[in-house]
N, C-alpha and C positions, 0 to 999 in steps of 0.2 A: 813458491820457491823454498827449497829445503834450507834449513838453517845450518850454519857452519860455526865452529868454535872460533873464538877470537884469535887463538894461536895459529890455527890452520888458515884462517883468513889472512892473517898478517904474512905468513909464509907464502900463501898464494899470491898476495899482492907483490911481494918481492920477486917471486918467480915470473909473474906476468910482466913486471917492469923490465927484468933482465932479458926476457924473450921478445919484447916489443920493438921490432925493427921499425925504422922510420917509414919504410914503404908500407908496412902493415898498418901503422897508425894512420897514414894518409888514406889508405884504402878504406879503413873503418870510418874515418871522418866523412868520406864521400858517400859510403853506404848510409850513414846516419842522416846526412842532409837530404839524400834522395828519399829516405823512408819517412822522415817526420819533420824535416826542415831545420832541425837543430844544427847549428854551426859550431864546430869545435875549433877554437883558436889554437895557436901554437902552444907547446909546453903544457898540454893537458893530459899527458900520459899517466900521471899519478891518479887523476880523477877517473880516467877510463879503467885503469887497473883496479882501483878500489870498488868501482861500481860493478864491474863485470866479473870479478873473481868468483863470486858465488855461482854465476851462470856457467862459467868455464868448468868449475868443479862439479856442478850438478850434471852437466852434459858430458863430462869426461873429455873435454877439449883442452889440449895442453897450452895453447897460446892464442894470441889475438889473430895471428895470420891464419891459423886453422879455423878460427871462428868465422873470419871473413869468407874463407873458401867454403865453409859449410853453408853460410847464408847464400852464397852464390850458387852452390851445387844443389842444395835442397832447401829452398826458401820457404820452409813450413811456417804457417801462421803462428804456431806455438813458439818456435825458436825466435822468430822475428819479434813477436810480441814481448817475449821475456827480455830481449836485448833492449828494445825501445823503452820498456817499463823501467829497466835498471838505470837507463841513462836520463830518464825524465825526472826533473825536480818537482816534488809534490809538497811545496811549502805553502801552508795556508792557515787561516784561523778565522774565527767568527768576527764579522764586521771589520775585516782587515782594512786599515787606513782610515776608517770612519767616514771620510768625506763622501765616497760613492753612495753610501746609504743615507747620509744626512741630506745630500742634494736630491736624492730620490724622494724622500719623505717631505721635505720642505718646499721643493721647487717643481720637480718633474711631475709627480703625481697630481698636485693641484692644477698645474698647467694643462695636463692631458685631460683631466676631468672637466676642467673649464671648457675645453674644446669639444666636449661631448663624448669622450671615450668612457666605456663602462667595463670593458674587460681587455686587458693588455696581453700581448705575447712578449715574453722576456727571455733572452738567451744568455746563459752563463757559460761562456766558452772557456775551455781548459779549467773545468770546475774542480779538479782534483777529487777529494773525498766528500764534496758536497757542501762545505761550510758557506761558500759564497751564495750558492743558490738558496739555501735555507735562510741565510741572513736576509736576502731579498724578500723572501716570503714573510719573515718576522717583521720586516719594515712595513710591508703592506698590511699585515695584521694590526700593527700599531697605528697606522694611518686610518684604517677602518674603525678602530676602537675610538679614535678621536673625532669620528663623524664623516670620514670620507666614504665614498661609495665604490670606488674602483676596486676591481679584483683582477687577478692575473693568472695566466698559465705560464709557468717557468720551465724552460728546458735547459738542463745541465748536460754538457758534453765534455768528454775527456778522451785522450788517446789510450789511456790505461784501463783495460777491463777490470783489473783488481780495484782501482779507485772507484770505478762506476758501481761495482758490486757493493763496496762499502757505503757509497753514497745512497744507494737504494735501500740498504738496511737501516740507515739513519741511526745507527748505534755507535756510541763513542765512549771510550774510557773516561773516567772522571776528570783526569788531567787534561784530556783533549776537549772535553765538553766545556771546560771552564776557561780555555785559552782565548783571551780577547773578549770574554763575555762577562758582563756584570752579573752578580749573584741574583739580582731581581729578574733578569731575563732568563737565566738558567732555570729558576724555579717556575717561571711563567711558561716557558716554551719547551721544557723537557720533562720526561717521566723517568724516575729511577726504576730500572728493570733488573737490577742485580746489585751485588755488593759494590762493584766498581764500574757499573755501566749505566749510561743514560741514553734514552732514545728521544729523538725529536717528536713532539706531539703530533697527533693525527691531523689536527687543523692546520698545521704548518706544512706537513708532508703532502697534503691533498693537492696543493697547487703545483707540485714539482714532479717532473719526470726526468729520467736520465737515460742517456744512450752513449755508446762508444762512437767517437767521431775524430777523424784526423783532419786538422785544419787545412791540410794540403789537398784533401780529396773533395768530392762533389758536395755542395750544400743543398742540392735539389730536394732531398728528403726532409729538410729541416723546416721548410716554409718560410714565412716572412715575419719580421719582428718589429715591435714598437720601440724596443730598447734592447741594446746589446752591451753586455759587460765582457770585455776582452782585455783583461788587466794582467800586466807583468808577464806577458807571453811573447809579444812581438820582439822583445830584446834578444830572444834566443834564435831568431831566424836571420838568414842573410837578406840582403837588400831586395833581391828579386822576389823572394818568398814573402817578405813583408808587404810589398806592394800588391802582390797577387791576393794575399789574405785580406787586406783592407778593401781592395776593389770588390772582392766577392762578399765581404760583409756589407758593403754598400748596397749591393744588389739584393741582399737578404733583409735590408732595413727599409721599412716603409718610408715614403716621403714625409718629412717632418719628424721622423723618429730620431732616437738618440743613440750615440755610441760613447761608452766610458772606457778609457784605457788607463794604464798605470801612470802614477805620478811622474815617473821618469821617462815615459814614452810620449811620442808626438806623431801626429799624422802629416806633418809638413813634408812635402815632396813625395808623399805616398799616395795621396788621393785628393782630387778636387771635388769629390762628391759631398764632403762634409764641411760645414763651417764651424769655426771655433766660437764657443760661447763661454763667458766668464760668469759663473753663478756661485754665490755663497762662498767666495774665497777660493774657488778652484776652477777647473776647466772641464767642460763636456763638449761633445761634437754633435751637431744636428745635421741630419740628412737633408739635402736640398730637394 
């Protein structure tokens, strides 16, 4: 995405808002839900304008209505991808919320090893730029250093090709590399590769692979998993899409496997395939 100046971006936002008719906003909201499941509520015009102004300027498209018509008339993967990427929130950090990684190290890994597992398959859904998937790998590394034997294959997926490309590179600026990460872990799990750049160490990267995936599309190519992280994602989807996603995650989770969702998310009324477990002061779900 080409950069634009703050002044031109601000002018573009104002122009986009002035030219955003209600019917165009509704049409765009319908496109976005069909394309990636994100549901736009009422009065989100400013959000849409601020996110899409760089795309409109780069494509030479004057307003939202023309963008919707362009998406309908020539739904190229490039334009569709840029729009979805602009509207997708990529907020993340290392060991975000702490609990999902503490419960993995203290409860889930010991329990699965006790049951005879030796190598797990773990899915980090909507992984953004890779911090969650690599945090899982770091947790497993710490577990093994303390005497555990389990290892894992970790698959990170995201709808954004740009985020997946960054995740694969595993290179982060110094401020990103330190966000949510204790200095001891940064020194242990990263190599300095430039004046302001850190890369995740090879022994952490070796467990992790990444691919582009839309949660509304087929899961057939992903295989089955012992553990799924799908956190802070379901809240962006409508009711029907949430239920569909949870049901398909259930099909991709091995019997006895686990699902971890965001602290503000719940599976109640979405699926009967998982039972709620309270572990270590929090909640996880186990596949029946």
